[in-house]
C-alpha positions as CSV (number, residue, x, y, z in Angstrom):
1,X,0.2,0.0,-0.3
2,X,1.4,3.2,-1.4
3,X,2.4,5.4,2.7
4,X,0.2,8.1,1.1
5,X,-2.7,6.8,0.4
6,X,-6.1,8.1,1.9
7,X,-6.8,5.1,4.6
8,X,-3.9,4.7,7.3
9,X,-4.0,1.4,8.0
10,X,-5.0,-0.5,5.3
11,X,-8.4,-2.5,5.8
12,X,-11.6,0.3,5.5
13,X,-11.4,2.0,2.0
14,X,-13.0,5.1,1.6
15,X,-16.7,4.4,1.0
16,X,-19.8,4.6,2.5
17,X,-19.9,2.7,6.0
18,X,-21.5,2.1,9.4
19,X,-19.3,2.2,12.5
20,X,-20.4,2.9,16.2
21,X,-18.5,6.2,16.8
22,X,-17.2,8.5,14.2
23,X,-14.3,10.9,15.1
24,X,-13.8,13.5,13.2
25,X,-10.0,15.2,13.9
26,X,-6.9,13.3,14.3
27,X,-5.4,15.4,17.2
28,X,-7.0,14.6,20.7
29,X,-9.8,12.9,19.0
30,X,-7.4,10.0,18.7
31,X,-7.7,9.5,22.8
32,X,-11.3,9.2,22.1
33,X,-11.0,6.8,19.2
34,X,-8.7,5.1,21.5
35,X,-11.1,4.7,24.7
36,X,-13.8,3.8,22.3
37,X,-12.1,1.2,21.1
38,X,-10.8,-0.3,24.4
39,X,-14.4,-0.3,25.2
40,X,-15.7,-2.3,22.4
41,X,-17.0,0.1,19.9
42,X,-15.8,0.0,16.0
43,X,-14.4,3.6,15.4
44,X,-13.5,5.7,12.5
45,X,-11.1,8.7,12.4
46,X,-11.7,11.1,9.4
47,X,-8.9,13.9,8.9
48,X,-9.3,16.7,6.6
49,X,-5.6,16.9,6.1
50,X,-3.2,14.8,4.8
51,X,-1.0,14.3,7.9
52,X,-2.4,13.3,11.6
53,X,-1.9,15.1,14.7
54,X,-3.5,18.3,14.4
55,X,-2.0,21.4,16.5
56,X,-1.5,19.1,19.2
57,X,1.4,17.9,16.6
58,X,2.6,21.4,16.4
59,X,2.7,22.6,20.0
60,X,5.2,21.8,23.1
61,X,3.1,18.8,23.9
62,X,2.7,19.6,27.8
63,X,-0.3,18.2,29.7
64,X,-1.9,20.0,32.5
65,X,-2.9,16.7,34.6
66,X,-4.0,17.6,38.2
67,X,-4.3,14.5,40.8
68,X,-2.9,12.3,37.7
69,X,-1.1,8.9,38.9
70,X,1.7,10.3,37.0
71,X,2.1,13.2,39.9
72,X,1.4,10.7,42.9
73,X,4.0,8.5,41.5
74,X,6.7,11.1,41.4
75,X,5.7,12.5,44.9
76,X,3.9,15.4,43.9
77,X,1.5,16.9,46.5
78,X,-1.9,16.9,45.0
79,X,-5.5,16.6,45.7
80,X,-9.0,16.6,44.1
81,X,-9.8,19.2,46.9
82,X,-6.9,21.3,46.1
83,X,-7.4,21.4,42.3
84,X,-11.3,21.6,42.5
85,X,-10.6,25.0,44.6
86,X,-7.6,26.4,42.2
87,X,-10.0,25.9,39.1
88,X,-13.0,27.5,41.1
89,X,-10.3,30.4,41.4
90,X,-9.2,30.9,38.5
91,X,-12.4,30.0,36.1
92,X,-14.5,32.4,38.4
93,X,-17.8,31.5,36.6
94,X,-16.8,32.2,33.1
95,X,-17.7,28.2,32.8
96,X,-20.0,26.0,34.0
97,X,-18.4,24.4,37.0
98,X,-19.0,20.8,36.4
99,X,-17.0,21.0,33.2
100,X,-13.9,22.0,35.9
101,X,-15.1,19.0,38.3
102,X,-15.4,16.3,35.3
103,X,-12.4,17.0,34.0
104,X,-10.7,16.4,37.4
105,X,-12.4,13.3,38.0
106,X,-11.5,11.7,35.1
107,X,-8.0,12.6,34.9
108,X,-6.5,9.4,36.2
109,X,-8.8,7.1,33.9
110,X,-7.6,9.1,31.3
111,X,-3.9,8.1,32.1
112,X,-4.5,5.0,32.9
113,X,-6.1,4.5,29.6
114,X,-3.6,6.3,27.9
115,X,-1.0,3.6,29.5
116,X,-2.8,0.7,28.4
117,X,-3.8,1.9,25.1
118,X,-0.1,3.7,23.6
119,X,3.4,3.4,24.2
120,X,3.5,6.8,26.2
121,X,5.7,7.1,28.8
122,X,4.7,10.2,31.0
123,X,6.9,12.9,33.5
124,X,5.8,15.2,35.9
125,X,7.4,18.5,34.5
126,X,8.8,19.1,37.9
127,X,8.7,23.3,39.4
128,X,6.8,24.2,35.9
129,X,4.1,26.1,38.2
130,X,0.6,26.6,37.6
131,X,-0.1,30.0,35.6
132,X,-1.7,31.6,38.5
133,X,-0.3,29.8,41.5
134,X,-1.0,32.2,44.3
135,X,-4.9,31.6,43.7
136,X,-6.3,29.0,46.5
137,X,-5.1,25.8,45.6
138,X,-2.1,27.0,43.1
139,X,0.5,25.0,42.9
140,X,4.1,26.5,42.3
141,X,5.8,23.0,42.0
142,X,3.4,22.5,39.1
143,X,0.6,20.1,37.4
144,X,2.1,20.2,34.4
145,X,3.5,16.3,33.1
146,X,5.3,15.7,29.6
147,X,5.7,12.3,27.5
148,X,9.6,11.4,27.3
149,X,10.7,11.4,24.1
150,X,9.1,9.1,21.8
151,X,10.7,6.8,18.9
152,X,8.7,7.6,15.9
153,X,10.4,4.7,14.1
154,X,7.5,2.4,15.7
155,X,5.0,4.0,13.1
156,X,7.2,2.6,10.3
157,X,6.1,3.6,6.8
158,X,3.3,5.9,8.7
159,X,6.2,7.9,10.4
160,X,6.1,10.4,7.5
161,X,2.1,11.1,8.0
162,X,2.6,12.5,11.2
163,X,2.5,16.4,11.2
164,X,5.7,18.5,11.3
165,X,6.3,20.3,14.6
166,X,6.7,24.2,15.0
167,X,8.5,23.8,18.6
168,X,11.0,21.2,17.5
169,X,14.6,22.4,18.7
170,X,16.4,21.1,15.5
171,X,17.3,17.8,13.8
172,X,18.1,15.2,16.2
173,X,17.7,17.2,19.3
174,X,14.3,15.6,21.0
175,X,13.8,19.1,23.7
176,X,11.1,18.2,26.3
177,X,9.8,21.6,27.3
178,X,11.5,20.8,30.8
179,X,14.9,20.4,28.7
180,X,13.8,23.6,27.0
181,X,14.3,25.4,30.4
182,X,17.9,24.8,31.0
183,X,19.2,24.2,27.3
184,X,18.1,28.2,27.1
185,X,20.3,28.9,29.9
186,X,23.3,26.8,29.1
187,X,25.7,29.6,29.2
188,X,24.2,31.1,32.3
189,X,23.7,27.7,34.1
190,X,26.0,25.6,32.6
191,X,26.3,22.7,35.2
192,X,22.8,22.2,34.2
193,X,22.8,23.2,30.4
194,X,25.3,21.1,29.3
195,X,24.5,17.8,30.7
196,X,20.8,18.3,29.3
197,X,21.9,19.7,26.0
198,X,24.5,16.6,25.7
199,X,22.1,14.1,26.9
200,X,19.4,15.1,23.9
201,X,22.0,15.5,21.3
202,X,23.7,11.8,22.3
203,X,19.8,10.2,21.9
204,X,19.0,12.1,18.9
205,X,22.2,10.9,17.0
206,X,23.1,8.0,18.9
207,X,19.2,6.7,18.1
208,X,19.9,7.5,14.2
209,X,22.6,5.0,14.4
210,X,20.8,2.0,15.4
211,X,17.7,3.1,13.1
212,X,15.7,5.5,15.7
213,X,14.2,8.9,15.2
214,X,13.2,10.4,18.7
215,X,10.5,13.1,19.0
216,X,9.7,15.1,22.0
217,X,7.1,17.8,22.9
218,X,3.5,17.7,20.7
219,X,5.4,15.4,18.4
220,X,6.4,12.9,20.6
221,X,3.0,13.0,22.2
222,X,1.2,12.4,19.3
223,X,3.4,9.7,17.9
224,X,2.4,8.0,20.8
225,X,-1.0,8.2,20.5
226,X,-0.9,7.6,16.5
227,X,0.9,4.2,17.5
228,X,-1.8,3.3,19.9
229,X,-4.2,4.1,17.3
230,X,-1.9,1.5,14.3
231,X,-1.8,-1.0,16.9
232,X,-5.3,-1.5,18.0
233,X,-6.5,-1.4,13.7
234,X,-8.3,1.8,14.0
235,X,-8.8,3.5,10.5
236,X,-8.3,7.0,9.4
237,X,-9.1,8.3,6.5
238,X,-6.5,11.9,5.5
239,X,-7.8,14.2,3.1
240,X,-11.7,13.8,4.1
241,X,-13.1,17.1,5.8
242,X,-16.1,17.2,6.8
243,X,-19.0,18.4,5.0
244,X,-21.8,18.1,7.1
245,X,-23.9,16.2,9.8
246,X,-26.2,14.0,9.4
247,X,-29.7,13.2,11.5
248,X,-32.7,14.5,12.4
249,X,-34.5,16.7,14.8
250,X,-33.4,14.3,17.6
251,X,-30.2,13.2,17.2
252,X,-27.1,13.1,15.1
253,X,-26.4,9.8,13.4
254,X,-23.8,10.5,11.2
255,X,-21.9,12.8,8.7
256,X,-21.0,13.4,4.9
257,X,-17.5,13.7,4.3
258,X,-15.8,15.1,1.2
259,X,-12.9,13.0,-0.2
260,X,-11.7,13.2,-3.7
261,X,-14.1,15.6,-5.2
262,X,-17.0,12.9,-3.8
263,X,-19.2,12.9,-0.8
264,X,-19.1,9.7,1.5
265,X,-21.8,9.0,3.8
266,X,-20.6,7.8,7.5
267,X,-23.6,6.2,9.7
268,X,-22.5,6.5,13.4
269,X,-24.4,4.4,15.8
270,X,-23.1,5.5,18.9
271,X,-22.2,9.3,18.0
272,X,-19.7,11.6,16.3
273,X,-17.0,13.3,18.2
274,X,-16.1,16.6,16.7
275,X,-12.8,17.1,17.5
276,X,-11.2,19.7,14.4
277,X,-9.6,22.2,16.2
278,X,-11.0,26.1,16.5
279,X,-11.7,28.6,14.0
280,X,-7.7,29.5,13.9
281,X,-7.2,30.0,10.2
282,X,-10.6,30.9,9.7
283,X,-10.3,34.9,9.5
284,X,-13.9,35.9,8.7
285,X,-15.0,34.4,12.1
286,X,-11.8,36.0,13.3
287,X,-12.4,39.1,12.9
288,X,-16.6,38.9,13.8
289,X,-15.9,37.2,17.2
290,X,-12.6,38.8,18.3
291,X,-10.8,41.4,17.0
292,X,-11.1,43.1,13.8
293,X,-7.1,44.2,14.1
294,X,-5.8,40.6,14.2
295,X,-3.2,40.0,11.6
296,X,-4.1,37.8,9.0
297,X,-3.3,33.5,9.5
298,X,-0.6,34.5,12.4
299,X,-2.2,31.5,14.4
300,X,0.5,28.8,14.9
301,X,-2.3,26.4,14.7
302,X,-2.7,23.9,12.3
303,X,-3.8,25.7,9.1
304,X,-6.6,23.0,8.4
305,X,-8.4,24.6,11.7
306,X,-10.9,26.6,10.1
307,X,-13.9,26.1,12.1
308,X,-15.8,22.9,10.2
309,X,-16.7,21.1,13.4
310,X,-18.0,24.7,14.8
311,X,-20.0,25.6,11.9
312,X,-21.1,22.1,11.2
313,X,-22.8,22.2,14.9
314,X,-24.5,25.5,14.6
315,X,-25.7,24.3,11.3
316,X,-27.2,21.6,13.5
317,X,-28.5,24.0,16.1
318,X,-25.8,23.6,18.2
319,X,-24.9,27.2,20.6
320,X,-21.7,28.3,20.9
321,X,-19.6,30.3,23.7
322,X,-16.4,31.8,24.4
323,X,-15.6,33.0,20.7
324,X,-13.9,35.9,21.7
325,X,-11.3,33.7,23.3
326,X,-7.9,31.7,22.1
327,X,-4.8,30.3,23.6
328,X,-3.0,34.0,22.7
329,X,0.9,33.6,22.2
330,X,2.8,36.7,21.5
331,X,5.6,35.6,18.8
332,X,8.7,37.1,16.8
333,X,7.0,39.2,13.7
334,X,7.1,36.9,10.9
335,X,9.5,37.2,7.8
336,X,7.6,38.3,4.3
337,X,5.8,34.7,3.6
338,X,6.9,33.1,6.6
339,X,5.0,31.9,9.9
340,X,5.4,33.8,13.2
341,X,8.5,33.1,15.1
342,X,7.9,31.0,18.5
343,X,8.8,33.1,21.9
344,X,8.3,31.1,25.6
345,X,11.0,32.2,27.6
346,X,12.2,35.2,26.0
347,X,9.8,37.6,27.9
348,X,10.8,36.3,31.3
349,X,14.6,36.7,31.0
350,X,16.0,39.5,32.3
351,X,17.8,42.5,30.6
352,X,14.6,42.5,28.7
353,X,11.1,44.3,28.3
354,X,8.6,45.1,26.0
355,X,7.1,48.5,25.0
356,X,4.1,49.4,22.5
357,X,4.0,52.1,19.8
358,X,4.6,55.0,22.5
359,X,7.3,53.7,24.1
360,X,5.6,52.5,27.0
361,X,5.5,49.1,28.8
362,X,1.8,47.8,29.0
363,X,2.2,44.5,30.6
364,X,3.9,41.8,32.9
365,X,6.1,40.5,30.3
366,X,6.6,37.8,31.9
367,X,2.8,36.6,32.4
368,X,1.4,33.7,30.8
369,X,0.9,34.0,27.1
370,X,-2.9,33.9,27.4
371,X,-3.0,36.5,30.0
372,X,-0.7,38.7,28.0
373,X,-3.0,39.0,24.9
374,X,-5.9,39.0,26.8
375,X,-4.6,42.3,28.2
376,X,-3.6,43.2,24.7
377,X,-7.1,43.0,23.7
378,X,-8.7,44.6,26.8
379,X,-6.5,47.4,26.3
380,X,-7.8,47.4,22.9
381,X,-11.7,47.5,24.1
382,X,-10.6,50.3,26.6
383,X,-9.4,52.6,23.6
384,X,-5.8,52.1,24.2
385,X,-4.8,49.6,21.6
386,X,-1.7,48.2,21.3
387,X,-0.7,49.1,17.5
388,X,2.9,47.8,17.5
389,X,5.3,46.2,20.4
390,X,8.9,45.4,20.3
391,X,10.9,43.4,22.5
392,X,14.1,45.6,23.8
393,X,17.1,43.8,25.0
394,X,20.9,44.2,24.9
395,X,24.0,42.5,24.5
396,X,24.4,40.9,27.5
397,X,21.1,39.6,27.1
398,X,21.8,38.8,23.3
399,X,24.8,36.7,24.8
400,X,23.2,35.2,27.3
401,X,20.2,33.2,25.9
402,X,18.6,31.5,23.0
403,X,15.8,33.8,21.0
404,X,13.3,32.8,19.0
405,X,14.2,29.0,18.9
406,X,16.6,29.4,16.3
407,X,19.4,32.3,17.6
408,X,21.8,30.6,20.2
409,X,23.7,32.8,22.9
410,X,26.3,35.6,20.8
411,X,24.7,34.7,17.1
412,X,24.1,37.4,15.3
413,X,20.4,39.1,14.4
414,X,20.0,37.8,10.9
415,X,20.4,40.6,8.1
416,X,17.2,39.7,6.7
417,X,15.3,40.5,9.9
418,X,16.7,44.0,9.7
419,X,15.9,44.4,6.1
420,X,12.2,43.2,7.1
421,X,12.0,45.9,9.7
422,X,11.6,43.5,12.3
423,X,14.6,43.9,14.1
424,X,16.5,47.4,15.0
425,X,19.9,47.7,16.5
426,X,21.5,51.0,18.0
427,X,24.4,52.1,20.4
428,X,22.2,54.3,22.7
429,X,18.8,54.0,23.9
430,X,17.7,57.1,22.2
431,X,18.4,55.9,18.6
432,X,17.3,52.7,19.0
433,X,13.6,54.2,19.9
434,X,14.3,56.2,16.9
435,X,15.0,53.7,14.9
436,X,11.1,51.6,16.1
437,X,9.7,54.8,15.2
438,X,8.3,55.2,19.1
439,X,8.4,58.7,20.6
440,X,11.7,58.8,21.9
441,X,11.3,61.1,25.1
442,X,9.2,58.9,26.6
443,X,10.6,55.7,25.5
444,X,13.6,56.7,27.3
445,X,11.6,58.1,30.0
446,X,10.3,54.1,30.1
447,X,13.7,53.1,30.0
448,X,14.9,55.2,32.8
449,X,12.4,54.1,35.0
450,X,12.6,50.5,34.2
451,X,16.1,50.6,35.2
452,X,16.1,52.3,38.3
453,X,13.3,49.8,39.5
454,X,15.2,46.7,37.6
455,X,18.3,47.4,39.9
456,X,16.6,46.9,42.6
457,X,14.7,43.8,41.8
458,X,11.3,45.8,41.4
459,X,8.7,46.2,39.3
460,X,6.1,48.3,41.1
461,X,4.0,49.0,37.7
462,X,3.3,45.6,36.6
463,X,4.6,43.1,39.6
464,X,6.8,41.0,36.9
465,X,8.7,38.5,38.9
466,X,6.6,38.2,42.0
467,X,4.6,35.1,40.9
468,X,6.1,31.6,40.8
469,X,5.6,31.3,37.0
470,X,7.2,34.4,36.0
471,X,10.2,32.7,37.6
472,X,10.2,29.8,36.0
473,X,11.6,31.1,32.9
474,X,13.7,33.7,34.4
475,X,17.5,33.1,35.2
476,X,18.1,31.8,38.5
477,X,21.5,33.5,38.3
478,X,20.2,37.1,38.6
479,X,19.5,38.4,42.0
480,X,16.9,39.4,43.8
481,X,14.7,38.8,40.7
482,X,15.3,36.3,38.7
483,X,13.2,38.1,35.7
484,X,14.7,41.9,35.9
485,X,17.7,43.3,35.1
486,X,18.4,47.3,34.0
487,X,19.6,47.5,30.3
488,X,22.5,49.7,30.8
489,X,25.0,48.9,28.1
490,X,24.6,48.7,24.4
491,X,24.5,47.9,22.0
492,X,21.1,47.4,22.3
493,X,18.5,45.6,20.3
494,X,14.4,45.6,19.7
495,X,12.4,42.8,17.6
496,X,9.3,43.3,16.8
497,X,6.5,41.0,17.7
498,X,3.1,39.9,17.0
499,X,-0.3,38.9,18.9
500,X,-0.2,35.2,17.4
501,X,-2.2,32.4,19.4
502,X,-2.0,28.6,19.6
503,X,-5.4,28.0,18.7
504,X,-8.7,29.4,19.5
505,X,-11.0,28.2,22.4
506,X,-14.0,29.4,21.7
507,X,-16.4,27.0,19.8
508,X,-19.7,24.8,20.7
509,X,-21.2,24.5,24.2
510,X,-20.6,21.3,25.6
511,X,-21.7,20.0,29.2
512,X,-19.6,17.9,31.6
513,X,-20.2,14.6,29.5
514,X,-18.8,16.7,26.1
515,X,-22.4,16.4,24.4
516,X,-23.1,19.3,22.5
517,X,-26.1,21.5,23.6
518,X,-28.9,23.7,21.9
519,X,-29.5,27.4,23.0
520,X,-32.3,26.4,25.0
521,X,-29.6,23.8,26.7
522,X,-30.8,20.7,25.4
523,X,-28.5,17.5,24.5
524,X,-27.9,17.3,20.8
525,X,-28.2,13.5,21.3
526,X,-25.2,11.4,19.2
527,X,-22.9,14.5,19.2
528,X,-20.1,15.2,20.9
529,X,-17.6,18.3,20.9
530,X,-13.4,17.9,22.6
531,X,-10.4,20.1,22.6
532,X,-10.7,23.3,20.6
533,X,-13.9,22.4,18.8
534,X,-15.7,23.2,22.1
535,X,-15.6,25.9,24.2
536,X,-13.0,26.0,26.6
537,X,-13.7,23.9,29.7
538,X,-11.6,26.4,31.8
539,X,-13.9,29.4,30.6
540,X,-11.5,32.5,29.9
541,X,-8.4,31.2,31.8
542,X,-5.2,28.8,31.1
543,X,-4.8,27.0,34.4
544,X,-1.4,25.4,33.5
545,X,0.8,24.8,30.9
546,X,-1.0,21.9,28.9
547,X,-4.3,22.4,29.8
548,X,-5.4,23.0,25.9
549,X,-4.2,19.4,25.3
550,X,-5.3,18.0,28.5
551,X,-8.7,18.4,28.6
552,X,-8.8,17.2,24.8
553,X,-7.6,14.3,26.1
554,X,-9.6,13.8,29.1
555,X,-12.9,14.7,27.5
556,X,-12.0,12.4,24.6
557,X,-12.5,9.6,27.1
558,X,-15.5,11.1,28.6
559,X,-17.0,11.0,25.4
560,X,-16.2,7.7,24.3
561,X,-17.5,6.4,27.5
562,X,-21.1,8.3,27.3
563,X,-21.3,7.2,23.8
564,X,-20.8,3.5,24.9
565,X,-23.3,4.0,27.4
566,X,-25.9,5.2,25.3
567,X,-28.9,3.2,25.3
568,X,-31.3,2.9,22.3
569,X,-28.2,3.9,20.0
570,X,-28.2,1.2,17.6
């Protein structure tokens, strides 16, 4: 069989078919498929693109898993009560409390299911703080987990069908998020950074010598899920976008998908799980529901995420919620014809700050990325939009840290960045402000004020460095505040930033069983929504790293169990 065939694995050709459960989307939807298969249901996965993995394969692959066996086995202190208190505090009524409660209740069973059905091995990313650790029930030690680097060669001829990642460190270096923290500090904390870097290089290059191809992050996670799907013999149809749902006034009975110019009918006895992602690259929806100021196609989500599942659900009478929300992610402005470049630790590291088009700071640079984006949109709604933003830093910063995932310490900023106008350089701050095209007096005043406070480790304006989350990506060698250091010696640099995102997180309104709801609150029988196709289970907040992927996996498990238990679904 040709490895680029639409059917993975061989066995179920693309034609009208009847199954128990149809899963639309091959990202976290794979968890729903695996759970349903384990419960004895016949399952089919259909995928719009030619690759599998969705936005999850392009992500850092973190999983926010409170009260999970992964945490317990590593000695983490957590309890259902603490997790519930934390979610009650941060969600603050912006989503039904039952959604958070059922998520927490089903995390352990979901992890056990993944252990039974996939070769994934998870570990606790100790000290990766919750995003709001000071809230009741919050944890500075964190509840985030990751998968160990995964050998994608187990996928055989289907390895090339896994969607390429966007957060990969580079060829032959399978870097986890926990690794990234120390590899980024290799110059400042060589005792941690050098061994971590060496271990991953050895694993990557050594693996190749014996025929292994290791991947970490989202690619590693999705490779493990994909391996489980292949092992279970669950068919996946690629190049098969959702056209519409089918059913009557009471229930969904299946769907029509497109394939090579034809329509194919899939009858689903137990239901349809929509896991098609958000509306990341549907700019008409983004400008309508979020902001007309958003740049076109700056999202880091999969290009195939254009709101198909959300629209199909609406056409069937489904309600929507939280459509103004996204997993906002500030990024380096793209070069012409390119995508934005990922920024993660850059905003937190000392010797840097972010200013707007007026040369003023406007937020805590070290805040979690969703909160940072929400702050920008809040300013826009209040009449003070951030028309442009720049991250400003000095030569010491450039000599010390990785920048944009590709510039290692001391590497020069590429000339192409200067030519495109996304980077400027100057020997003094006044000249830098002029080249940034911001008001020079205001910019210099901002810098003087920032430097005076940074010298004593304080940020009275935005509290940078007060949260354990801020400090996670800081520089522990800088005292008293690992996030703050004055910029006093040139040359100085500024790089233009844009507001990107990891995907939208508003969508179909779903209940605590992942069932899609109508506007009157009634359930559309046989229709489920998970991941970014559903409105965020955590409302307008991001509780911790990996909360988006984790809720997709957990609600996939919940949806599968509900579908398996449906009475009279034949």
